[in-house]
N, C-alpha and C positions, 0 to 999 in steps of 0.2 A: 104464138102470147108470150113470148121469155123477151121478143124481142122492144114487142108494144112495151113490157112493165121496163128497161129498161133504158126507151124512148122519155118514158115517163119520171124516170127519176132526173137522166142525163143535163144539161141544157140542147134545145133544140141544134142539132147539126153539127155533133160536138161525135159523138160515137163511132170510131175506127175496128172495125169484125176484127178478131184473129182467125182461123181456121177454120174457116162459112166453105172448104169443101172435102173435111174432112168423114171420111165415113168410117163407122166399128166395119173389124177387121171375124165377126161373127159369121157363121151362119146359120145358128137354132130356132134365128127369130120365127121362122109359119112366114114368112114375107121377105120383098127387095131391103135387103141393106141396106142399099139405097136408097132408097119411099125414110130415110130418118134423115133427116134431111139434120144437118154438121153436128147429126152423136146426138144429137136432144141435146143439145147444151150451145149457148152461144155468148161468144167471150171475145172482148175486147177491152177499149180503152177511152176515154173521151174526159168529159171533165162536164163540176159540176158547183156553180159560182166560180166558174174560171181558172178553178184548180183543179189537178186531175189525179184521176180514180182512172183503177182498174177494180173489172168487172169480169160473173161469167150471173148463168139464168139460165138451169133447168125451165127443160121445151120437154113439160107433159105432154102435150100432143105428142111428140115422137118416144113412144112404147116411156108411152107413164116419164118422161122427163129420167126413165133409170141410169144405172153407171155401168164404161163397161172401158176396156182397155187404152183407146182414144179419149173417148169421152174426161176419165179423170189423167190424162195426160195433161189436157187442151187445159182442165181448168191450175194442174200443175206447171202447166207453165204460165197462169193469168199471173199464180201467187209466187214463181222464181218472176218474174216481171217488172212487179209491186217491189220486191222485200229490195230487187239489185236497181228499180230508182229513186227507190224511197217510198212509197208515196200507197196510200187507202189500196184493202182491198174489199171489195162490197161482190156478197152474194147471194142469192137467191132464189132459195132450193124449194123443189116441187116434183119431189120421183116416187114413187114404189118402191125400186131394189129391184136390182136386174139379175135374173138365177143365170141365165144361158151364155157368159164369159167364166163362170165358174172361178174359178183357183186367180186371173185373171184379172176379174171384178176387186172382187178382196185382196190383192195382191195393191190394183190403180186406189182404192181405201187409205191403206195405209199411207201409202207411199201421200196420198194431202193431211192424214192428220198430219205422218211429219214435220209436210211446209205448213199448215198451221202453228207446228210448237216452236221454228225456226222463224219464221216471223212475228210471235206476239210478244213486243215490249219494243217492235220493232220498225212495224208500221199501221197505226186506226186498220181490226175486219171490223168490220160489221155486217150483220147477214139480218135477210128477212126467206120465214118460214111461212111460206104463200102456198098451202098447202098441203094434200098428210104424205107425211115423213114415216120414214122404218127406216130402223139400221143405221148401218153409216150418214145416212144424208138425216140422223139429229146429233149423232156423235164429231164429224167438223163441226156442226156451229154448237156444240158445248167447250171447243175448246178455241174458238172464236171471243174477241170483246165485249161486242153487242146483238143479244136475238132481240129479234124483231115477229113478233108472232096477228095478224087478226079474228078476233074472235069469226070462228061459226063460219073458217072455211081453214083455218092451218090447223091440223093437227101432228105429236112431234111422239112421239112416244119407238124404243124402241124392234120394240112385238107386236103386233095388232092382239085388235079384239080375238080373233079366232085361232091366235096361238096361246090366249090366256086361254080362250074355252077349253080347249084342248089339253091340257097338262095340267087349268089347278081347276074345270069345269066352274070355271065362275064366269058371269054373264058379265061382259059392260063394253057399251060403245065409245067408238074412240072421244066423245066429247070429253064423258069421264077419263079414257082412260090420258089422253095427250092433249086435249081443248088445248086454247091460247093462257082461258082462263085457270084453269090446274096446271099447263106450265110453268104458270107465272106467280100466282101463290102459294100452292105444295110444293111443286119439285126448284121455285126457286131459279130457274135458271135464264127463264126467261127475261127483259128486261120494261118490255113491253106492248100491248098488245091492244090490237087497236081496234077501230070497229068495222073500217073499208078497206080495201087492198092499194087505192086511194086515199087513207090516209094515213097509211101505214107508209109508203115512199116520199110523202112529205116528212115523219118526223124522220124517215132516216139523213134527206139530204139538212129538217131541222143538227139534226146529231151532229156529223158530220161537222156541221162549220163550227160547232164549238174546239175541237178540236182539230193537231196539227198533221201535217202528210207525214211525219216520222219525227225516231228521236231527236232529230237531227236537228228539226222546225223549229220554233212557236208558234203555240197558237193565234191565232188572224186577229187583229182587233177594227176590233167596228165602235165605230162613232152610231150610239144611237138616240141621242141628239136629247138624252136626258140629264135637262140641268137641275132637277129637282139637286143634291147632295152637291153642287156645287154658289161655291159664296161662307157667310161667313152662318148663318142661318142655324150651325148645329153647333156651334160653340154659342151657341145668341143661348140654349136650352139647357148647356152643363153646367149645374152652376161651379164653380175656379175652387168656389171649397166641399171638398170630396163629402163632405158629412155632407149636405148640405143636398137634402129630397128633391128629383128634379121628375115631369111625364117621361116615360119608356114613352111609351103612342104616340107621340107626336115627333121620337127618334126615328119607329117603327115605319110613319106617312113618310116620310121627309124618304126616306135607304130604299123601301121596296117599294115596291112595285103596285 
């Protein structure tokens, strides 16, 4: 699932995976730890519209996509590499929160948060929450530049409905607590909420096309073939006499799509 999302986002055949054979050092999963492929997170780099990006995607199939010591180190390595080389960071979160690694997992989250702050203002940080995420899996996106979610399948909350019920005695479902619409309109943390996962990834590609790779670069220039603003037609609409009225609607029609 995580690799499929990456391949949908990146240009065809450009992804280079890092840490493919990483395994968790934890031993309390109740299962063979080697069964958790790549320790539940796919990391690497590739290209979007020919521009290099570093990316990680949590894999919910592997222990719920939850974070462990090695899982965190892989994400930290990707962020460090992006900041060093000056390329955007893209993260796809789909994580339930692993408790088996205990303090090591908590330390891993703190290392990720620390790097989020260091990368801020240096390289673009884009994040998509695709699935139910809680705790640290929500803190990290909140420290980034842009967050996108998918209506109906994405949930972002510090603690889930069962914890809210046990502490406050209030019945609330996932959508009411941290659905895409709530996170965007009420919390104001999410920039966009899309109707499908595919649309969310497409929107992320589009958003990246407007941004420079880092603060050392300028935004990419694209010729959209828009000739509406060329020529002298705007000067014909606006009179030379500043006290004379003119039709603003004609200006808007020439400038906007």
